[in-house]
C-alpha positions as CSV (number, residue, x, y, z in Angstrom):
1,M,13.3,-2.6,-11.9
2,G,10.6,-4.2,-10.6
3,N,7.6,-5.0,-12.7
4,A,4.4,-3.7,-13.3
5,L,1.7,-6.7,-12.8
6,F,-1.4,-6.0,-14.4
7,Y,-4.7,-7.3,-12.2
8,H,-7.4,-7.6,-14.9
9,L,-10.4,-8.0,-12.6
10,T,-13.8,-9.5,-14.3
11,R,-15.2,-11.8,-11.5
12,S,-15.0,-9.6,-8.0
13,P,-13.6,-6.5,-6.9
14,A,-10.3,-4.6,-6.5
15,A,-11.4,-4.6,-2.6
16,R,-11.1,-8.5,-2.4
17,L,-8.0,-8.7,-4.4
18,V,-5.9,-5.4,-3.0
19,P,-6.2,-7.7,0.8
20,L,-4.3,-10.9,-0.7
21,L,-1.7,-8.2,-2.9
22,L,-1.1,-6.1,0.5
23,G,-0.6,-9.5,2.7
24,K,2.5,-10.9,0.2
25,S,3.8,-7.9,0.0
26,L,4.0,-7.1,3.8
27,Q,5.3,-10.7,4.1
28,A,8.2,-10.2,1.7
29,G,9.0,-7.3,4.3
30,W,8.2,-5.0,1.9
31,R,6.6,-0.7,2.2
32,V,3.4,-0.6,0.4
33,E,2.2,2.4,-1.0
34,L,-2.1,2.5,-2.3
35,R,-2.6,4.3,-4.7
36,G,-5.8,5.8,-5.4
37,S,-7.0,8.6,-7.8
38,D,-10.2,9.8,-5.5
39,R,-9.6,10.2,-1.7
40,A,-13.1,9.3,-0.8
41,R,-12.4,5.8,-2.4
42,M,-9.3,5.3,-0.3
43,A,-11.3,6.4,2.8
44,R,-13.4,3.6,1.7
45,L,-11.0,1.3,1.4
46,D,-8.9,2.6,4.5
47,D,-12.5,1.6,6.6
48,E,-12.2,-2.0,4.2
49,L,-8.9,-2.3,5.5
50,W,-9.7,-2.2,9.1
51,L,-13.1,-4.3,9.1
52,A,-11.3,-7.0,6.9
53,E,-10.6,-10.3,8.3
54,G,-6.5,-10.0,9.2
55,F,-5.3,-7.7,10.2
56,L,-3.2,-5.3,7.7
57,P,-2.0,-2.6,9.0
58,H,-1.8,0.8,7.3
59,G,-2.8,4.8,7.7
60,M,-4.1,7.1,5.2
61,A,-1.7,9.4,3.9
62,G,-1.8,13.2,5.6
63,G,-1.9,12.1,9.2
64,P,1.8,12.2,11.5
65,H,2.6,8.7,11.4
66,D,3.2,8.6,7.8
67,A,6.0,7.9,7.1
68,A,5.9,4.7,9.7
69,Q,3.4,3.1,8.4
70,P,4.0,0.3,6.6
71,V,0.7,0.6,3.9
72,L,-0.5,4.3,3.2
73,L,-3.0,5.1,1.0
74,T,-2.7,7.8,-0.9
75,V,-3.8,9.6,-3.9
76,A,-1.8,11.3,-6.5
77,G,1.1,12.9,-5.1
78,E,0.9,12.1,-1.6
79,G,2.7,9.4,0.7
80,H,6.2,8.7,0.8
81,G,6.4,7.8,-2.7
82,A,7.9,4.6,-4.6
83,A,11.5,6.0,-3.4
84,A,10.0,4.7,0.6
85,A,7.8,1.8,-0.6
86,E,9.6,-1.4,-2.5
87,C,5.7,-2.3,-3.3
88,L,3.0,-0.2,-5.3
89,I,-0.7,-0.6,-5.7
90,V,-2.0,1.5,-7.9
91,L,-6.3,1.5,-8.4
92,D,-8.8,3.3,-10.8
93,G,-6.1,4.2,-13.2
94,A,-3.8,6.3,-10.9
95,A,-1.0,7.1,-12.5
96,V,2.5,5.1,-12.4
97,T,5.8,6.0,-13.9
98,P,8.4,4.4,-15.2
99,E,10.8,5.7,-12.8
100,E,8.3,4.6,-9.9
101,C,9.1,0.6,-11.2
102,A,12.6,1.2,-11.9
103,A,12.8,2.3,-7.8
104,A,9.9,-0.2,-6.5
105,Q,10.3,-3.9,-6.3
106,R,6.9,-4.7,-7.0
107,V,3.9,-2.8,-9.4
108,C,0.7,-3.6,-9.0
109,I,-2.0,-2.5,-11.2
110,V,-5.6,-3.3,-10.7
111,F,-8.2,-2.4,-12.8
112,D,-11.9,-3.3,-13.1
113,G,-12.1,-5.4,-17.1
114,N,-15.7,-4.7,-17.1
115,D,-15.3,-0.7,-17.4
116,P,-14.4,0.0,-20.6
117,S,-12.3,3.4,-19.9
118,A,-10.4,1.5,-16.8
119,L,-10.0,-1.1,-19.7
120,E,-8.7,1.5,-21.9
121,R,-6.5,3.2,-19.0
122,A,-5.1,-0.3,-18.8
123,R,-4.1,-0.5,-22.1
124,D,-2.9,2.6,-22.3
125,Q,-0.5,2.5,-19.4
126,W,0.7,-1.7,-20.3
127,R,1.6,0.7,-24.0
128,A,3.4,3.5,-21.7
129,L,5.8,1.5,-19.3
130,T,6.9,-1.7,-22.0
131,G,7.7,1.4,-24.0
132,A,9.9,2.5,-21.7
133,G,11.8,-0.9,-20.6
134,V,9.6,-1.4,-17.9
135,G,8.8,-5.3,-17.3
136,A,5.0,-6.5,-17.6
137,E,3.1,-9.4,-16.6
138,Y,-0.8,-9.9,-17.3
139,W,-2.7,-11.7,-14.6
140,S,-6.4,-12.6,-15.2
141,E,-9.1,-13.8,-12.7
142,A,-11.6,-14.5,-16.5
143,G,-11.2,-18.3,-15.8
144,G,-12.1,-18.7,-11.6
145,R,-9.0,-18.0,-10.3
146,W,-6.1,-15.7,-10.4
147,E,-3.8,-16.7,-13.7
148,R,-0.9,-15.7,-15.5
149,K,-1.6,-14.4,-19.8
150,R,1.3,-14.7,-21.9
């Protein structure tokens, strides 16, 4: 069973953290599903990833080569799912289940700590996942760099 790592954004946007998480996942040899809750937001992120420094091979769900994508950008209900992706990264409060955590090597939940509704959604996800037996870690950038909090 993979752990759920909660990334509490307070200083930077998700678009800055996501390429780092994707790069580490690809270095580990994992296929990744990057899941959001809004297709337009995921399309903007797709554009940002193509323009970012360094090359992160990826594609938007719904194309003819979804199964071959090392990183597939999805909204809930699309994509190859946790059964094929060793890493699941969720943004903007997108849903993740304990079963998906069990199937993945790692699940990363990225949330905006400056948005009260996003913060509450992340707390709900923490309670639901840990209550189901999923191991969880909390990471914060509040000190100016990413630190694991206990």
